[in-house]
N, C-alpha and C positions, 0 to 999 in steps of 0.2 A: 234803178229804183228797187228798193224790196219789199217782194211780195207779202200779201197781208198773213199767209201762214207764215214768214219767216220774221214777220212783227210780232205775233201773239206768241210763238215760240220765247224769244225776247224777251215779250216784258213777261210769260209766265216765271222764264229762268232768273229774271230778278226778284219777282215777288217771291217766289220757293227761296232764293239765297236772302231777302231782308228776314222772311218769317225766319228762318234759322239762325238768326242771331248769329253773335261772334263766333267765331272757330275758336274754342277752348283744346290747348295746348294741356298734353297729359302730365300730369304732375310725376317727374321721374324719383324714387326714393335714392337716399343718398345708399353708397356701398356699404354694405353689410361686412364692417371689418373681425367683426366676430367668426365670419364664417370663410374670409375673403385675406390672402397674403397682400397686406395693403402698407403703402412706404407711402410718406410724403417729402418729397423733393422740394427745399424751400431755397430760393435766391436771394440774397443781401444787396444791398446798395445802389440800386438802379432808382428809375429807369434810367438809362443811358446808351449808349451805341450801341450796344449790343444786346439790349433788349428786343428789341424787333425780330432778329435772326433768331434769339431763341424763343422766340412765340412762334415763328413760323416754324421752328424744329418741332415742337411740341403738338402742335394741332397737324404736323402733317403725322403725328404715330399715334393722335388722338391720347395725348396725354393731359393732365393739368397739374398746377402747382400751386406753391405760395411763394408770394413775391413781399418781402418785408423790406418797404420801399422809404427813401429818406424825403424829407416832404420839400426842401429847396431844389431838388432833382421831378418832384412831380410837377411843379411850380413852369419848370421849365419845358416841360414836357408832359400834360396834363393827356394827348391823346391816346399816350401809349399805356397810362394808365386803365385810361376808357377801354381800349383795345382789352388788355387782361381780362376785365371784368365781363366782357363780351362775350369773350372764347372762354370762360368759366373757369378763372383763379380765381384764386384768394388774397385778396390786400391787408398785409399788414403794415402798422406804424411803426417804425425804424430808427422816430424823430426827426428832427428838421434839418441839425446841423452835423450830426455823427457824433459828436461830445459824450466823452463816457458820464451815465450817469451823477454815479457819487461823487464828480469833480463841482456840480450844480448845488443851486440854491432850490427851494422848495418853487417857487413861481415860475424858476426858469426851468425847470423839470417841467410843469403843466403846462406852461407857454411854449415849450418844445412837440408837446405829445396831443396841443390843439393846433396850433398851426396847421402839425402836418395834414390831423384830421378834416380841418377845413380846405386843403386843399387837393386831400383824396376826390372828396363828396364834392368839389367843381369840380373835379376833371371827369366823375364817373358817374356823374347824373344821382346824388344824395347821398352815393354809397357809404355805409356803415360799415367802418373798422370793430371788429371783436379781440384783436388779437395785437401781440406788440413783442420785441423781440431788443432786448435793450444793445446800443451800440457796445460793439467789442463783446458781448455778451458780459459786460460790468454789471454787476449788480449789487445791493446792502441790503441788510434790513433796515435802513431808513430809507432806500429808495423803494423798498417794498411797499412801503408805510405811506406812501406819496402816490405812487403808479396806482391806478385803476383798474390794471389789469394784472394777471399771472402771465410771468413771462414766457415767452414760447425759447426754450433754447433749442439743443440738438443731440443727436447718441452720434452720428458719423459725420467728422468734419474733412471737407472733401481738399482741405489743407492747398486749394488751388491760392489765397494767398501769399503762397510761401513762392511763388512763381515757380513752379514745377510745370512737369510734361503732361500733355492732353494724355496721355497711356496711365501717367501714375495718378493723374485723378479718379480715372475709369476704375485704376484701382483701388484706390481709395473708397471710393463709392461703393463699389462691387461688397464691401465688407457690409454693406446693410443686411437686417432680418426684418421679416413682419415686426411692425409695429415701431417702426425706427424712424426719425426723422433726420433726415439731410439737407448738414449745410451747403451751399457755393454762393457763389459769388456772381455776380451777374456781369460785370466789369474785367472781368478774365477772361480771354481770348480765346486761352485753352481751354474753358470748362464750355466755352462753345462748342467748340473741338470736340471734344470729351463725350456733349450730349447725347450725339445717333447713338455709340456705344453703350452708355450707360444704358439708353432707353430698351437698346436690343438685350441689354442680359437679361434688367430688368423683366420682358418679355418671356425670354428663354427659360426664367426662374419664375415663370406664372404670376408674380409681382402685378398687384392693384396701385396705379398711381390714385393716390385723394389728396384731399386741401389736410392742411393740418387741422382745421377743425372737423374735418370729417373723421380722420385720424382718431 
């Protein structure tokens, strides 16, 4: 049986907590890339079988990235997209079916974007997509007039899609300089193997990993 003094202590604590109101998390300002050596690591083509391991590596290293996702894959693995957002990564639209946009009609292009945005929002509690990367980096003036986003391309290509070794991927990515966007592909196993070494090199060089929008 709880004694009367014990009851009053419990009640007092409850009242104080109620009066204090909800706990407000401090707002953390984005990194100042005018002062820091920022680079943006991006992964195209997921979510897929390697995405969870990539997320594990990023969280273990306190690093964030930008994932340009394919809509039909989002619909198959929404939990991975929800995890990306929960862990502070940025999500970009990479089309629904990864078809080069210059081949498509205007209604087809708009449908590719809209269906992907809806899938992302459904997976990640209404997440609003603000960036877009054209499939294969393929773009044209006609496509630019249709798409309501400026295309996000890249400065450094890991060339992982060429089925090169993890050492070669790390070497390619090692060419990055502050202010650059790096292209990798989440479905390439060698890129997953190279990622810890890439992050180690970035730390050694004093780089800050940021999202594309922060950059």
